[in-house]
Each structure stands twice: as structure tokens, then as C-alpha cells.
C-alpha positions as CSV (number, residue, x, y, z in Angstrom):
1,M,-34.8,5.2,15.1
2,E,-31.8,6.4,17.1
3,P,-28.4,5.5,15.6
4,S,-26.3,2.8,17.3
5,P,-22.8,3.6,18.6
6,Y,-21.8,0.5,16.6
7,D,-23.0,1.8,13.3
8,V,-20.3,2.2,10.7
9,P,-20.0,5.3,8.5
10,K,-20.6,4.4,4.8
11,L,-17.0,5.2,3.6
12,E,-15.4,3.1,6.4
13,A,-17.8,0.3,5.7
14,Y,-16.5,0.0,2.1
15,L,-12.9,0.8,2.7
16,Y,-12.3,-1.3,5.9
17,Y,-11.7,-4.6,4.0
18,A,-9.8,-3.1,1.1
19,G,-7.6,-5.7,-0.5
20,L,-10.1,-8.6,-0.2
21,S,-12.5,-9.4,-3.0
22,G,-15.1,-12.0,-3.7
23,P,-16.7,-13.4,-6.8
24,S,-18.3,-10.1,-7.7
25,G,-14.9,-8.3,-7.5
26,R,-16.1,-6.4,-4.5
27,G,-14.8,-7.1,-1.0
28,P,-16.8,-7.6,2.2
29,K,-18.5,-4.6,3.8
30,L,-17.9,-3.8,7.5
31,V,-21.4,-3.9,9.1
32,Y,-20.6,-3.6,12.8
33,R,-17.8,-2.1,14.9
34,T,-17.1,-2.5,18.6
35,T,-13.7,-0.7,18.7
36,R,-14.7,2.8,17.6
37,E,-13.0,4.6,20.4
38,K,-9.8,2.7,20.3
39,E,-9.4,2.6,16.6
40,K,-10.7,5.8,15.0
41,F,-11.3,5.5,11.2
42,V,-9.2,8.0,9.3
43,P,-10.3,8.3,5.7
44,P,-7.6,8.5,3.0
45,T,-6.9,12.1,1.9
46,G,-5.0,13.8,-0.9
47,P,-4.6,13.0,-4.6
48,E,-2.6,9.8,-4.0
49,A,-4.3,8.6,-0.9
50,Y,-3.6,4.9,-0.1
51,R,-6.0,2.6,1.6
52,R,-4.8,0.1,4.2
53,L,-5.0,-3.3,2.5
54,M,-6.2,-6.4,4.3
55,K,-5.0,-10.0,3.7
56,L,-7.0,-13.1,4.3
57,R,-5.2,-15.7,6.5
58,T,-6.1,-19.1,7.8
59,V,-6.5,-19.7,11.5
60,P,-3.7,-22.1,12.6
61,E,-4.7,-25.3,14.3
62,N,-2.4,-24.4,17.3
63,H,-4.1,-21.1,17.8
64,K,-6.9,-20.9,20.5
65,L,-9.5,-20.3,17.7
66,G,-8.2,-23.3,15.8
67,E,-8.7,-25.8,18.6
68,D,-11.8,-28.0,18.7
69,N,-13.3,-26.5,15.6
70,L,-13.9,-23.2,17.5
71,W,-13.4,-21.0,14.5
72,D,-15.8,-23.1,12.3
73,Y,-18.4,-22.7,15.0
74,I,-17.9,-18.9,15.4
75,R,-17.9,-18.5,11.6
76,A,-21.2,-20.4,11.3
77,E,-22.8,-18.4,14.1
78,V,-21.7,-15.0,12.7
79,R,-22.9,-16.1,9.2
80,G,-26.3,-17.0,10.7
81,V,-26.7,-13.7,12.5
82,L,-25.7,-11.7,9.4
83,D,-28.0,-13.8,7.2
84,A,-30.9,-13.2,9.6
85,Q,-30.2,-9.4,9.3
86,H,-30.0,-9.7,5.5
87,F,-26.4,-8.6,5.4
88,V,-25.3,-11.8,3.5
89,D,-25.9,-12.2,-0.2
């Protein structure tokens, strides 16, 4: 099988969401990427390399994604796709 241009390198997959964690203590894993050319992944280097840390934020109701339960719909659809591909535990 030929690799997809949207495949995510293993190191990036585990470091992308650094700072977020779930019940297991691990954070989510990046499984798909559409912005590879615009945002190149640069792995941390050196003895004191720092990861970029993510923060979880709510979607404000006055944001376009917060209107008419759009974010709830998108979240459910993405969850369904990931579940069908066995990405969701």
C-alpha cells in the first residue's frame, strides 16, 4: 500500500497534542494531517528540548462553530469516522 500524503510521522503523532491527557494519562494521538506543507513538524532537539504544549478550550457560543450546535455535530461526525477506522478506544 502506498503511503498517503496525510500520514503522520510516529513522533509527530505522539507529540502534537502534548499538554493534553485523558483518563489513561496519555493524550490524544494525531492521526491525520492536512497542513503538512504550511506547518512543517520540527521535532524537539537538544538535551533540554521543550515540546509545544496544547490547551483544551471550549467553543464559544458566539463563534461560528458554536452556533446551531455546529460543533456538537462536527464532533459527533469526526468521532464516528475515527471509530469506524478503529482510531478511538
